[in-house]
Predicted model as a PDB file, atoms N, CA, C, CB and O in Angstrom, pLDDT in the B-factor column:
MODEL        1                                                                  
ATOM      1  N   MET A   1      22.942 218.969 120.927  1.00 83.00           N  
ATOM      2  CA  MET A   1      23.083 220.405 120.766  1.00 83.00           C  
ATOM      3  C   MET A   1      23.107 220.782 119.285  1.00 83.00           C  
ATOM      4  CB  MET A   1      24.354 220.898 121.464  1.00 83.00           C  
ATOM      5  O   MET A   1      22.443 221.729 118.862  1.00 83.00           O  
ATOM      6  N   LEU A   2      23.879 220.029 118.509  1.00 81.00           N  
ATOM      7  CA  LEU A   2      23.941 220.331 117.075  1.00 81.00           C  
ATOM      8  C   LEU A   2      22.575 220.151 116.412  1.00 81.00           C  
ATOM      9  CB  LEU A   2      24.981 219.436 116.384  1.00 81.00           C  
ATOM     10  O   LEU A   2      22.204 220.925 115.529  1.00 81.00           O  
ATOM     11  N   ASP A   3      21.841 219.147 116.832  1.00 84.00           N  
ATOM     12  CA  ASP A   3      20.496 218.958 116.275  1.00 84.00           C  
ATOM     13  C   ASP A   3      19.636 220.195 116.504  1.00 84.00           C  
ATOM     14  CB  ASP A   3      19.820 217.724 116.900  1.00 84.00           C  
ATOM     15  O   ASP A   3      18.915 220.636 115.609  1.00 84.00           O  
ATOM     16  N   ARG A   4      19.719 220.740 117.690  1.00 88.00           N  
ATOM     17  CA  ARG A   4      18.910 221.928 118.021  1.00 88.00           C  
ATOM     18  C   ARG A   4      19.367 223.138 117.212  1.00 88.00           C  
ATOM     19  CB  ARG A   4      18.998 222.242 119.533  1.00 88.00           C  
ATOM     20  O   ARG A   4      18.536 223.902 116.721  1.00 88.00           O  
ATOM     21  N   LEU A   5      20.671 223.318 117.070  1.00 87.00           N  
ATOM     22  CA  LEU A   5      21.181 224.437 116.266  1.00 87.00           C  
ATOM     23  C   LEU A   5      20.719 224.322 114.812  1.00 87.00           C  
ATOM     24  CB  LEU A   5      22.723 224.487 116.328  1.00 87.00           C  
ATOM     25  O   LEU A   5      20.344 225.316 114.190  1.00 87.00           O  
ATOM     26  N   ILE A   6      20.750 223.106 114.283  1.00 84.00           N  
ATOM     27  CA  ILE A   6      20.319 222.900 112.894  1.00 84.00           C  
ATOM     28  C   ILE A   6      18.817 223.130 112.768  1.00 84.00           C  
ATOM     29  CB  ILE A   6      20.686 221.475 112.411  1.00 84.00           C  
ATOM     30  O   ILE A   6      18.351 223.655 111.757  1.00 84.00           O  
ATOM     31  N   ASP A   7      18.056 222.739 113.790  1.00 88.00           N  
ATOM     32  CA  ASP A   7      16.619 223.020 113.767  1.00 88.00           C  
ATOM     33  C   ASP A   7      16.360 224.525 113.703  1.00 88.00           C  
ATOM     34  CB  ASP A   7      15.932 222.417 115.006  1.00 88.00           C  
ATOM     35  O   ASP A   7      15.445 224.982 113.018  1.00 88.00           O  
ATOM     36  N   LEU A   8      17.176 225.279 114.423  1.00 91.00           N  
ATOM     37  CA  LEU A   8      17.010 226.740 114.442  1.00 91.00           C  
ATOM     38  C   LEU A   8      17.592 227.420 113.210  1.00 91.00           C  
ATOM     39  CB  LEU A   8      17.659 227.314 115.681  1.00 91.00           C  
ATOM     40  O   LEU A   8      17.074 228.436 112.747  1.00 91.00           O  
ATOM     41  N   MET A   9      18.683 226.847 112.680  1.00 88.00           N  
ATOM     42  CA  MET A   9      19.378 227.439 111.527  1.00 88.00           C  
ATOM     43  C   MET A   9      19.665 226.349 110.499  1.00 88.00           C  
ATOM     44  CB  MET A   9      20.705 228.142 111.968  1.00 88.00           C  
ATOM     45  O   MET A   9      20.817 225.943 110.344  1.00 88.00           O  
ATOM     46  N   PRO A  10      18.638 225.864 109.790  1.00 82.00           N  
ATOM     47  CA  PRO A  10      18.818 224.715 108.896  1.00 82.00           C  
ATOM     48  C   PRO A  10      19.772 224.953 107.726  1.00 82.00           C  
ATOM     49  CB  PRO A  10      17.497 224.308 108.357  1.00 82.00           C  
ATOM     50  O   PRO A  10      20.224 223.987 107.109  1.00 82.00           O  
ATOM     51  N   ASP A  11      20.084 226.180 107.408  1.00 79.00           N  
ATOM     52  CA  ASP A  11      20.987 226.466 106.295  1.00 79.00           C  
ATOM     53  C   ASP A  11      22.408 226.765 106.758  1.00 79.00           C  
ATOM     54  CB  ASP A  11      20.460 227.631 105.493  1.00 79.00           C  
ATOM     55  O   ASP A  11      23.235 227.208 105.961  1.00 79.00           O  
ATOM     56  N   SER A  12      22.699 226.532 108.020  1.00 82.00           N  
ATOM     57  CA  SER A  12      24.027 226.822 108.555  1.00 82.00           C  
ATOM     58  C   SER A  12      25.003 225.717 108.168  1.00 82.00           C  
ATOM     59  CB  SER A  12      23.976 226.981 110.087  1.00 82.00           C  
ATOM     60  O   SER A  12      24.953 224.616 108.715  1.00 82.00           O  
ATOM     61  N   ALA A  13      25.877 226.012 107.235  1.00 80.00           N  
ATOM     62  CA  ALA A  13      26.829 225.022 106.732  1.00 80.00           C  
ATOM     63  C   ALA A  13      27.770 224.542 107.827  1.00 80.00           C  
ATOM     64  CB  ALA A  13      27.635 225.602 105.577  1.00 80.00           C  
ATOM     65  O   ALA A  13      28.142 223.368 107.842  1.00 80.00           O  
ATOM     66  N   ASP A  14      28.162 225.418 108.742  1.00 82.00           N  
ATOM     67  CA  ASP A  14      29.081 225.013 109.813  1.00 82.00           C  
ATOM     68  C   ASP A  14      28.455 223.934 110.689  1.00 82.00           C  
ATOM     69  CB  ASP A  14      29.476 226.225 110.673  1.00 82.00           C  
ATOM     70  O   ASP A  14      29.104 222.937 111.003  1.00 82.00           O  
ATOM     71  N   GLU A  15      27.207 224.126 111.082  1.00 83.00           N  
ATOM     72  CA  GLU A  15      26.548 223.149 111.927  1.00 83.00           C  
ATOM     73  C   GLU A  15      26.275 221.849 111.172  1.00 83.00           C  
ATOM     74  CB  GLU A  15      25.252 223.721 112.471  1.00 83.00           C  
ATOM     75  O   GLU A  15      26.414 220.764 111.738  1.00 83.00           O  
ATOM     76  N   LEU A  16      25.887 221.949 109.901  1.00 81.00           N  
ATOM     77  CA  LEU A  16      25.677 220.748 109.088  1.00 81.00           C  
ATOM     78  C   LEU A  16      26.970 219.948 108.970  1.00 81.00           C  
ATOM     79  CB  LEU A  16      25.156 221.126 107.688  1.00 81.00           C  
ATOM     80  O   LEU A  16      26.970 218.725 109.107  1.00 81.00           O  
ATOM     81  N   ARG A  17      28.062 220.648 108.717  1.00 81.00           N  
ATOM     82  CA  ARG A  17      29.368 219.994 108.603  1.00 81.00           C  
ATOM     83  C   ARG A  17      29.736 219.306 109.915  1.00 81.00           C  
ATOM     84  CB  ARG A  17      30.457 221.017 108.212  1.00 81.00           C  
ATOM     85  O   ARG A  17      30.119 218.136 109.927  1.00 81.00           O  
ATOM     86  N   ASP A  18      29.617 220.036 111.006  1.00 83.00           N  
ATOM     87  CA  ASP A  18      29.998 219.480 112.302  1.00 83.00           C  
ATOM     88  C   ASP A  18      29.126 218.285 112.674  1.00 83.00           C  
ATOM     89  CB  ASP A  18      29.906 220.551 113.386  1.00 83.00           C  
ATOM     90  O   ASP A  18      29.618 217.292 113.210  1.00 83.00           O  
ATOM     91  N   HIS A  19      27.834 218.384 112.389  1.00 82.00           N  
ATOM     92  CA  HIS A  19      26.923 217.274 112.672  1.00 82.00           C  
ATOM     93  C   HIS A  19      27.319 216.055 111.852  1.00 82.00           C  
ATOM     94  CB  HIS A  19      25.460 217.673 112.373  1.00 82.00           C  
ATOM     95  O   HIS A  19      27.342 214.936 112.365  1.00 82.00           O  
ATOM     96  N   GLY A  20      27.626 216.267 110.597  1.00 80.00           N  
ATOM     97  CA  GLY A  20      28.050 215.162 109.733  1.00 80.00           C  
ATOM     98  C   GLY A  20      29.329 214.510 110.213  1.00 80.00           C  
ATOM     99  O   GLY A  20      29.434 213.283 110.238  1.00 80.00           O  
ATOM    100  N   TYR A  21      30.309 215.327 110.598  1.00 81.00           N  
ATOM    101  CA  TYR A  21      31.553 214.782 111.131  1.00 81.00           C  
ATOM    102  C   TYR A  21      31.279 213.951 112.383  1.00 81.00           C  
ATOM    103  CB  TYR A  21      32.549 215.915 111.445  1.00 81.00           C  
ATOM    104  O   TYR A  21      31.806 212.848 112.526  1.00 81.00           O  
ATOM    105  N   LEU A  22      30.469 214.472 113.275  1.00 82.00           N  
ATOM    106  CA  LEU A  22      30.165 213.774 114.511  1.00 82.00           C  
ATOM    107  C   LEU A  22      29.471 212.438 114.231  1.00 82.00           C  
ATOM    108  CB  LEU A  22      29.292 214.648 115.411  1.00 82.00           C  
ATOM    109  O   LEU A  22      29.838 211.412 114.804  1.00 82.00           O  
ATOM    110  N   CYS A  23      28.479 212.456 113.358  1.00 79.00           N  
ATOM    111  CA  CYS A  23      27.780 211.214 113.017  1.00 79.00           C  
ATOM    112  C   CYS A  23      28.730 210.204 112.386  1.00 79.00           C  
ATOM    113  CB  CYS A  23      26.613 211.500 112.064  1.00 79.00           C  
ATOM    114  O   CYS A  23      28.666 209.015 112.696  1.00 79.00           O  
ATOM    115  N   ALA A  24      29.602 210.665 111.512  1.00 79.00           N  
ATOM    116  CA  ALA A  24      30.547 209.760 110.870  1.00 79.00           C  
ATOM    117  C   ALA A  24      31.518 209.176 111.892  1.00 79.00           C  
ATOM    118  CB  ALA A  24      31.317 210.489 109.762  1.00 79.00           C  
ATOM    119  O   ALA A  24      31.800 207.978 111.864  1.00 79.00           O  
ATOM    120  N   LYS A  25      32.020 209.997 112.774  1.00 78.00           N  
ATOM    121  CA  LYS A  25      32.958 209.530 113.794  1.00 78.00           C  
ATOM    122  C   LYS A  25      32.299 208.528 114.734  1.00 78.00           C  
ATOM    123  CB  LYS A  25      33.506 210.711 114.592  1.00 78.00           C  
ATOM    124  O   LYS A  25      32.947 207.584 115.187  1.00 78.00           O  
ATOM    125  N   LEU A  26      31.028 208.724 115.028  1.00 78.00           N  
ATOM    126  CA  LEU A  26      30.315 207.831 115.929  1.00 78.00           C  
ATOM    127  C   LEU A  26      29.605 206.708 115.181  1.00 78.00           C  
ATOM    128  CB  LEU A  26      29.316 208.615 116.749  1.00 78.00           C  
ATOM    129  O   LEU A  26      28.908 205.892 115.785  1.00 78.00           O  
ATOM    130  N   ALA A  27      29.787 206.673 113.856  1.00 72.00           N  
ATOM    131  CA  ALA A  27      29.161 205.664 112.995  1.00 72.00           C  
ATOM    132  C   ALA A  27      27.643 205.669 113.143  1.00 72.00           C  
ATOM    133  CB  ALA A  27      29.711 204.272 113.321  1.00 72.00           C  
ATOM    134  O   ALA A  27      27.010 204.614 113.179  1.00 72.00           O  
ATOM    135  N   LEU A  28      27.067 206.864 113.229  1.00 61.00           N  
ATOM    136  CA  LEU A  28      25.621 206.984 113.384  1.00 61.00           C  
ATOM    137  C   LEU A  28      24.892 207.182 112.073  1.00 61.00           C  
ATOM    138  CB  LEU A  28      25.303 208.117 114.297  1.00 61.00           C  
ATOM    139  O   LEU A  28      23.678 206.990 112.002  1.00 61.00           O  
ATOM    140  N   GLY A  29      25.620 207.565 111.029  1.00 56.00           N  
ATOM    141  CA  GLY A  29      24.925 207.881 109.789  1.00 56.00           C  
ATOM    142  C   GLY A  29      24.126 209.152 109.968  1.00 56.00           C  
ATOM    143  O   GLY A  29      24.696 210.214 110.222  1.00 56.00           O  
ATOM    144  N   GLY A  30      22.845 209.060 109.842  1.00 49.00           N  
ATOM    145  CA  GLY A  30      22.009 210.232 110.058  1.00 49.00           C  
ATOM    146  C   GLY A  30      21.637 210.905 108.763  1.00 49.00           C  
ATOM    147  O   GLY A  30      22.234 210.643 107.718  1.00 49.00           O  
ATOM    148  N   HIS A  31      20.657 211.768 108.833  1.00 46.00           N  
ATOM    149  CA  HIS A  31      20.154 212.430 107.628  1.00 46.00           C  
ATOM    150  C   HIS A  31      20.900 213.706 107.318  1.00 46.00           C  
ATOM    151  CB  HIS A  31      18.688 212.730 107.774  1.00 46.00           C  
ATOM    152  O   HIS A  31      20.745 214.258 106.228  1.00 46.00           O  
ATOM    153  N   ARG A  32      21.702 214.190 108.241  1.00 49.00           N  
ATOM    154  CA  ARG A  32      22.483 215.400 107.997  1.00 49.00           C  
ATOM    155  C   ARG A  32      23.939 214.991 107.955  1.00 49.00           C  
ATOM    156  CB  ARG A  32      22.228 216.495 109.095  1.00 49.00           C  
ATOM    157  O   ARG A  32      24.479 214.494 108.943  1.00 49.00           O  
ATOM    158  N   ALA A  33      24.564 215.195 106.835  1.00 53.00           N  
ATOM    159  CA  ALA A  33      25.932 214.713 106.669  1.00 53.00           C  
ATOM    160  C   ALA A  33      26.810 215.789 106.073  1.00 53.00           C  
ATOM    161  CB  ALA A  33      25.964 213.467 105.792  1.00 53.00           C  
ATOM    162  O   ALA A  33      26.304 216.755 105.503  1.00 53.00           O  
ATOM    163  N   PRO A  34      28.133 215.637 106.195  1.00 55.00           N  
ATOM    164  CA  PRO A  34      29.018 216.627 105.592  1.00 55.00           C  
ATOM    165  C   PRO A  34      28.907 216.667 104.080  1.00 55.00           C  
ATOM    166  CB  PRO A  34      30.439 216.349 105.982  1.00 55.00           C  
ATOM    167  O   PRO A  34      29.387 217.608 103.450  1.00 55.00           O  
ATOM    168  N   ALA A  35      28.282 215.662 103.490  1.00 57.00           N  
ATOM    169  CA  ALA A  35      28.112 215.638 102.046  1.00 57.00           C  
ATOM    170  C   ALA A  35      27.358 216.858 101.543  1.00 57.00           C  
ATOM    171  CB  ALA A  35      27.389 214.379 101.629  1.00 57.00           C  
ATOM    172  O   ALA A  35      27.535 217.261 100.393  1.00 57.00           O  
ATOM    173  N   ALA A  36      26.527 217.446 102.379  1.00 59.00           N  
ATOM    174  CA  ALA A  36      25.753 218.612 101.972  1.00 59.00           C  
ATOM    175  C   ALA A  36      26.622 219.850 101.834  1.00 59.00           C  
ATOM    176  CB  ALA A  36      24.643 218.874 102.964  1.00 59.00           C  
ATOM    177  O   ALA A  36      26.284 220.757 101.074  1.00 59.00           O  
ATOM    178  N   LEU A  37      27.719 219.905 102.542  1.00 58.00           N  
ATOM    179  CA  LEU A  37      28.515 221.131 102.578  1.00 58.00           C  
ATOM    180  C   LEU A  37      29.059 221.565 101.221  1.00 58.00           C  
ATOM    181  CB  LEU A  37      29.651 220.952 103.519  1.00 58.00           C  
ATOM    182  O   LEU A  37      28.895 222.733 100.869  1.00 58.00           O  
ATOM    183  N   PRO A  38      29.705 220.686 100.431  1.00 58.00           N  
ATOM    184  CA  PRO A  38      30.222 221.166  99.143  1.00 58.00           C  
ATOM    185  C   PRO A  38      29.141 221.764  98.247  1.00 58.00           C  
ATOM    186  CB  PRO A  38      30.902 220.034  98.413  1.00 58.00           C  
ATOM    187  O   PRO A  38      29.411 222.698  97.492  1.00 58.00           O  
ATOM    188  N   GLY A  39      27.924 221.237  98.323  1.00 64.00           N  
ATOM    189  CA  GLY A  39      26.834 221.785  97.529  1.00 64.00           C  
ATOM    190  C   GLY A  39      26.308 223.098  98.063  1.00 64.00           C  
ATOM    191  O   GLY A  39      25.887 223.964  97.296  1.00 64.00           O  
ATOM    192  N   VAL A  40      26.332 223.250  99.398  1.00 64.00           N  
ATOM    193  CA  VAL A  40      25.820 224.460 100.032  1.00 64.00           C  
ATOM    194  C   VAL A  40      26.809 225.604  99.885  1.00 64.00           C  
ATOM    195  CB  VAL A  40      25.521 224.207 101.508  1.00 64.00           C  
ATOM    196  O   VAL A  40      26.439 226.718  99.515  1.00 64.00           O  
ATOM    197  N   LEU A  41      28.061 225.319 100.178  1.00 66.00           N  
ATOM    198  CA  LEU A  41      29.115 226.335 100.105  1.00 66.00           C  
ATOM    199  C   LEU A  41      30.304 225.786  99.320  1.00 66.00           C  
ATOM    200  CB  LEU A  41      29.559 226.776 101.529  1.00 66.00           C  
ATOM    201  O   LEU A  41      31.307 225.390  99.915  1.00 66.00           O  
ATOM    202  N   PRO A  42      30.204 225.758  98.000  1.00 68.00           N  
ATOM    203  CA  PRO A  42      31.284 225.161  97.204  1.00 68.00           C  
ATOM    204  C   PRO A  42      32.608 225.903  97.317  1.00 68.00           C  
ATOM    205  CB  PRO A  42      30.877 225.105  95.762  1.00 68.00           C  
ATOM    206  O   PRO A  42      33.646 225.348  96.957  1.00 68.00           O  
ATOM    207  N   ASN A  43      32.606 227.119  97.796  1.00 70.00           N  
ATOM    208  CA  ASN A  43      33.842 227.887  97.939  1.00 70.00           C  
ATOM    209  C   ASN A  43      34.248 228.073  99.391  1.00 70.00           C  
ATOM    210  CB  ASN A  43      33.691 229.236  97.282  1.00 70.00           C  
ATOM    211  O   ASN A  43      35.059 228.946  99.701  1.00 70.00           O  
ATOM    212  N   ALA A  44      33.690 227.256 100.290  1.00 72.00           N  
ATOM    213  CA  ALA A  44      34.042 227.349 101.709  1.00 72.00           C  
ATOM    214  C   ALA A  44      35.529 227.083 101.895  1.00 72.00           C  
ATOM    215  CB  ALA A  44      33.208 226.355 102.550  1.00 72.00           C  
ATOM    216  O   ALA A  44      36.141 226.345 101.123  1.00 72.00           O  
ATOM    217  N   GLY A  45      36.090 227.680 102.907  1.00 77.00           N  
ATOM    218  CA  GLY A  45      37.515 227.538 103.149  1.00 77.00           C  
ATOM    219  C   GLY A  45      37.955 226.114 103.425  1.00 77.00           C  
ATOM    220  O   GLY A  45      39.114 225.771 103.191  1.00 77.00           O  
ATOM    221  N   ASP A  46      37.046 225.271 103.922  1.00 80.00           N  
ATOM    222  CA  ASP A  46      37.425 223.905 104.254  1.00 80.00           C  
ATOM    223  C   ASP A  46      36.789 222.861 103.335  1.00 80.00           C  
ATOM    224  CB  ASP A  46      37.051 223.613 105.676  1.00 80.00           C  
ATOM    225  O   ASP A  46      36.740 221.680 103.679  1.00 80.00           O  
ATOM    226  N   VAL A  47      36.306 223.289 102.177  1.00 78.00           N  
ATOM    227  CA  VAL A  47      35.611 222.359 101.282  1.00 78.00           C  
ATOM    228  C   VAL A  47      36.561 221.258 100.784  1.00 78.00           C  
ATOM    229  CB  VAL A  47      35.007 223.123 100.081  1.00 78.00           C  
ATOM    230  O   VAL A  47      36.119 220.132 100.553  1.00 78.00           O  
ATOM    231  N   VAL A  48      37.828 221.554 100.618  1.00 83.00           N  
ATOM    232  CA  VAL A  48      38.784 220.531 100.180  1.00 83.00           C  
ATOM    233  C   VAL A  48      38.907 219.446 101.257  1.00 83.00           C  
ATOM    234  CB  VAL A  48      40.179 221.167  99.880  1.00 83.00           C  
ATOM    235  O   VAL A  48      38.902 218.255 100.946  1.00 83.00           O  
ATOM    236  N   GLU A  49      39.018 219.862 102.514  1.00 85.00           N  
ATOM    237  CA  GLU A  49      39.107 218.891 103.602  1.00 85.00           C  
ATOM    238  C   GLU A  49      37.833 218.068 103.724  1.00 85.00           C  
ATOM    239  CB  GLU A  49      39.395 219.598 104.918  1.00 85.00           C  
ATOM    240  O   GLU A  49      37.888 216.866 103.985  1.00 85.00           O  
ATOM    241  N   VAL A  50      36.682 218.716 103.535  1.00 81.00           N  
ATOM    242  CA  VAL A  50      35.403 218.005 103.599  1.00 81.00           C  
ATOM    243  C   VAL A  50      35.333 216.967 102.493  1.00 81.00           C  
ATOM    244  CB  VAL A  50      34.217 218.988 103.489  1.00 81.00           C  
ATOM    245  O   VAL A  50      34.912 215.836 102.734  1.00 81.00           O  
ATOM    246  N   ARG A  51      35.737 217.332 101.287  1.00 82.00           N  
ATOM    247  CA  ARG A  51      35.708 216.377 100.168  1.00 82.00           C  
ATOM    248  C   ARG A  51      36.649 215.199 100.424  1.00 82.00           C  
ATOM    249  CB  ARG A  51      36.092 217.081  98.849  1.00 82.00           C  
ATOM    250  O   ARG A  51      36.310 214.060 100.103  1.00 82.00           O  
ATOM    251  N   LYS A  52      37.817 215.458 100.993  1.00 86.00           N  
ATOM    252  CA  LYS A  52      38.743 214.372 101.330  1.00 86.00           C  
ATOM    253  C   LYS A  52      38.128 213.452 102.379  1.00 86.00           C  
ATOM    254  CB  LYS A  52      40.084 214.939 101.840  1.00 86.00           C  
ATOM    255  O   LYS A  52      38.234 212.229 102.282  1.00 86.00           O  
ATOM    256  N   PHE A  53      37.490 214.043 103.375  1.00 83.00           N  
ATOM    257  CA  PHE A  53      36.835 213.263 104.421  1.00 83.00           C  
ATOM    258  C   PHE A  53      35.738 212.386 103.820  1.00 83.00           C  
ATOM    259  CB  PHE A  53      36.249 214.191 105.505  1.00 83.00           C  
ATOM    260  O   PHE A  53      35.620 211.211 104.169  1.00 83.00           O  
ATOM    261  N   LEU A  54      34.940 212.951 102.924  1.00 80.00           N  
ATOM    262  CA  LEU A  54      33.870 212.198 102.278  1.00 80.00           C  
ATOM    263  C   LEU A  54      34.425 211.044 101.449  1.00 80.00           C  
ATOM    264  CB  LEU A  54      33.033 213.119 101.397  1.00 80.00           C  
ATOM    265  O   LEU A  54      33.880 209.940 101.465  1.00 80.00           O  
ATOM    266  N   ALA A  55      35.508 211.308 100.728  1.00 83.00           N  
ATOM    267  CA  ALA A  55      36.127 210.256  99.924  1.00 83.00           C  
ATOM    268  C   ALA A  55      36.644 209.133 100.822  1.00 83.00           C  
ATOM    269  CB  ALA A  55      37.275 210.830  99.071  1.00 83.00           C  
ATOM    270  O   ALA A  55      36.500 207.956 100.492  1.00 83.00           O  
ATOM    271  N   ARG A  56      37.241 209.495 101.948  1.00 83.00           N  
ATOM    272  CA  ARG A  56      37.746 208.497 102.888  1.00 83.00           C  
ATOM    273  C   ARG A  56      36.579 207.683 103.471  1.00 83.00           C  
ATOM    274  CB  ARG A  56      38.556 209.182 104.026  1.00 83.00           C  
ATOM    275  O   ARG A  56      36.681 206.463 103.600  1.00 83.00           O  
ATOM    276  N   LEU A  57      35.482 208.349 103.819  1.00 78.00           N  
ATOM    277  CA  LEU A  57      34.308 207.644 104.338  1.00 78.00           C  
ATOM    278  C   LEU A  57      33.755 206.660 103.307  1.00 78.00           C  
ATOM    279  CB  LEU A  57      33.218 208.649 104.744  1.00 78.00           C  
ATOM    280  O   LEU A  57      33.424 205.521 103.634  1.00 78.00           O  
ATOM    281  N   GLU A  58      33.664 207.112 102.076  1.00 77.00           N  
ATOM    282  CA  GLU A  58      33.136 206.248 101.018  1.00 77.00           C  
ATOM    283  C   GLU A  58      34.033 205.044 100.811  1.00 77.00           C  
ATOM    284  CB  GLU A  58      32.989 207.025  99.707  1.00 77.00           C  
ATOM    285  O   GLU A  58      33.551 203.927 100.620  1.00 77.00           O  
ATOM    286  N   HIS A  59      35.339 205.271 100.848  1.00 79.00           N  
ATOM    287  CA  HIS A  59      36.292 204.183 100.658  1.00 79.00           C  
ATOM    288  C   HIS A  59      36.225 203.182 101.807  1.00 79.00           C  
ATOM    289  CB  HIS A  59      37.710 204.736 100.527  1.00 79.00           C  
ATOM    290  O   HIS A  59      36.362 201.979 101.583  1.00 79.00           O  
ATOM    291  N   GLU A  60      36.017 203.656 103.026  1.00 75.00           N  
ATOM    292  CA  GLU A  60      36.010 202.809 104.213  1.00 75.00           C  
ATOM    293  C   GLU A  60      34.660 202.137 104.468  1.00 75.00           C  
ATOM    294  CB  GLU A  60      36.397 203.624 105.412  1.00 75.00           C  
ATOM    295  O   GLU A  60      34.595 201.135 105.180  1.00 75.00           O  
ATOM    296  N   SER A  61      33.590 202.676 103.897  1.00 68.00           N  
ATOM    297  CA  SER A  61      32.256 202.127 104.194  1.00 68.00           C  
ATOM    298  C   SER A  61      32.083 200.776 103.509  1.00 68.00           C  
ATOM    299  CB  SER A  61      31.139 203.108 103.738  1.00 68.00           C  
ATOM    300  O   SER A  61      32.544 200.572 102.386  1.00 68.00           O  
ATOM    301  N   PRO A  62      31.411 199.853 104.203  1.00 64.00           N  
ATOM    302  CA  PRO A  62      31.145 198.546 103.612  1.00 64.00           C  
ATOM    303  C   PRO A  62      30.224 198.693 102.411  1.00 64.00           C  
ATOM    304  CB  PRO A  62      30.527 197.591 104.649  1.00 64.00           C  
ATOM    305  O   PRO A  62      29.313 199.522 102.414  1.00 64.00           O  
ATOM    306  N   ARG A  63      30.461 197.903 101.407  1.00 56.00           N  
ATOM    307  CA  ARG A  63      29.626 197.955 100.185  1.00 56.00           C  
ATOM    308  C   ARG A  63      28.251 197.379 100.481  1.00 56.00           C  
ATOM    309  CB  ARG A  63      30.296 197.174  99.009  1.00 56.00           C  
ATOM    310  O   ARG A  63      28.088 196.507 101.333  1.00 56.00           O  
ATOM    311  N   GLY A  64      27.269 197.893  99.752  1.00 47.00           N  
ATOM    312  CA  GLY A  64      25.916 197.399  99.882  1.00 47.00           C  
ATOM    313  C   GLY A  64      25.063 198.166 100.873  1.00 47.00           C  
ATOM    314  O   GLY A  64      23.909 197.804 101.099  1.00 47.00           O  
ATOM    315  N   ASN A  65      25.606 199.218 101.471  1.00 49.00           N  
ATOM    316  CA  ASN A  65      24.823 200.031 102.412  1.00 49.00           C  
ATOM    317  C   ASN A  65      24.251 201.219 101.731  1.00 49.00           C  
ATOM    318  CB  ASN A  65      25.661 200.475 103.586  1.00 49.00           C  
ATOM    319  O   ASN A  65      23.562 202.020 102.362  1.00 49.00           O  
TER     320      ASN A  65                                                      
ENDMDL                                                                          
END                                                                             
């Protein structure tokens, strides 16, 4: 569903964020990640939480990927 929403609204930060969270939680990776959100909406209400999530993902990810 999120893939279809992003296809229809590729600049929607909410859907990009949610897709990234879902991929990270399911360990799918993917080309759409929450990493895009701080750049798209640097003043979003949840940008601090997104940055913390990204830092945690980076810390937990195996090196060399």
